[in-house]
N, C-alpha and C positions, 0 to 999 in steps of 0.2 A: 502493500500499500503505501503511493504516495503523501506524504503527510506537505498541504499548505502551510509555508511558512511565514508569508505576509499578502495583502489585497489591500489594493483600493476601494473604496467607497462602493463602489459598481461592479467590479469582480465581488467584494465579499456578499454584495445583495446576490448572486448569482448563485455563489456557494452554498445561502443559506436556504433560495429555493430551490435549489436541486436535494438539499437534503429534505426538505420539506415533502417534496415530492415522495421521495424514498420514505417517509416513518410515514405519513399518512396511507401509501401502501400495503407496508407491511404491517400498521393496526388494522386493518381490514384483513391481512390474511390469518391474523393472529386471535381475534375475532370470532372468524368462521371455524377457527378450531374450539374455539370456548375459552380460551385461555386470557383474556381480559374482560370479565365481567362489570358491568357498571361503569365506574370512575377505575377501577383497578389498571395496575399496571402501567408502565413507564420506558418510552423508548428515545434513542440518540443515536447521533452518528457526529462523527467530527468534522468541526469545520475546516479549522486552521489547527496549528501547533499548539495555540492557546485558547481556542475556546470548541465548543460544542451544540447545535442544536439537539433541541431537548422536547418533547410534548410541555405544555405550561398544566400548571395541576387544575385537577378536576375537570375533566377534559373525558369523554367517552373514547376509546382509543379505535372503535370497529368504526367510528363517526367523525376523524378527524377531517379538519378542514387545513388548510397551510397557516393560517393566521392562527394555530393553536400549539405552530414549533417556534421557539424561541429560541434565541443565543446565549449564551454563559460562559462567562469564563470559568477555566477552571478549579474556581473557590467557588463555583456557585453560582456568584453574582451575577445577575441580568445586566448585560448591553445596553439594554434599551430601559430606564426608570418606568416602575410602574408594572412592568412584567412579572409575574407568578410562575418562578417553575415548578416540576413535580416536585414533593417531598423528601421524595429520595435523591436526587439532582446530587446532593455527596458521592452517594452511592457510586452515582454513573463516575464523576471526578475523578474519584478513586483509582475505575481500572484504569482510564486514559493515563492518568498521572503515573501510576505503576507498570502499565503493558504500553508503550510506545507506538506500539505496531498496531494497537487496537483501533478500529476506525470507527465500530459500531458495538452499543450495547440492549442489550431486548431483557425486558422484564414481564412477565407471564402471573398469573394466578389461577394456574390449573389445580382442578381438582387431585389431582395423582401427586403432587407438589404438597399441596396443602395434608392432604388426608395423609397420607404415607410419611410425613416428616411430622404428627401428631398423633400417631398411632407407634411411631419410633422414637425412642429418644436419644438417641446415639447420637454422636456428632458429626456421625460421616455415615453415607450409602457408599456399599461397597458393591460395586460394576464389575462384573466378571463374565468372561468367556462369551462375551457378545462380539457380535462379527460389528455392528454400527458402531464400535467404537474407535474403526479404522476413520470414523469424520473426522473425529480431531487432531490436529497437530500432532505428529512425532509417535501415534499408535500406528503399530502395522499387520497388526496379526490380531487375530479375538484371543492369544491367551494371552490377557494383559488383564493385571487387575489393578483397580482402580477405586478409588475412597474419594468420594465427591461430597465435599464438607457441608456442614446443615449449621448454621450460627442460628440460637436463640432469636428468637423478633423483638424488634426495639424501636419504640418511637425517640426515642434520641438519637439523632443519625449520627451525628459526631462522635456519643459511645458506641453505634455501633458499628462505625467507618472503622475503628480504633478495635473493636476486638476479631473483624475482619483482616485486618491488615496485616497480620504475622503471616497467615495464606498463603500473603501473594511471595513470599522469598521462595516458594518453588510452586507456581502459579497452576494453580489447578483447573479442568478443561469444561468450570462454572462452581455457582452453588447455589444451595435453597437457605430461606431465610422459611424458619420454623410455621407451621400452619400460615404461610405467607406463598413465597412463590419463588420460583428459576429467573435466576440470573444469570444471560450469556455473552460470550462479547463474540465478535471475530472481526478480520481485517476489511468490512466492508458491509451494508445495512444487510443485502444478499445473504452470505458466506456467516453472517451473524446468525440471522434466520435458521438457516441448516443445522448450524451448531443447536438452538433451541430448540428447533424440532428431534434432534436426535436427543436430547436431554430429555425432551419430554417421552420418548417413547420409550427411551429408558424404564424411568419412575415408572409409566404405564404397566410395561413388563414386570416391573418388580412390585408392584402391586397386584397384577395377575397372579404370579408365583405365590405371593403369600398365600391367597384366595385359595387356591392348590394344595396346599398344604392338608 
């Protein structure tokens, strides 16, 4: 992924408009899967080395319009006064700061992610033997054992970000907030969606396997 280092006003507006189109389309796809009920979830994409486009607070992700996508600095501060970004903006910013190659972050609230992490209090979900693990960078075989981190939910975003931070020492394939939902990232919006889709598939498989026991 190529990160834009600087842009004039017109070019910057074009970048934000392009990211907005991508996020509007992805929001509709996530909604079609049932991953963003009500105003749940938040979506973002990198605009420049120092800013991201992200959904504003309180909007339905399946019914987004371009005006629902705003630009914020990597500390979560909106570029335009009066804009109110998603409550979890700091978690998105954390991913971009810790993973320079990340070009998009998607967060949904699926049934599988919510129910599985409430039924199981462990700090991680073990994923092993799945062919679809090869959807993630650096994994070349199903003979792989991955632990998907699970963090207890918290309404204090700075405290939650601090709890998550150590996981980026060896970046995971994503993570789950307990009783809440998945965070996934990728080099662009489309590939980020593929990673989210793979994670959702894996968690659905884990739910099904536990029902079969």
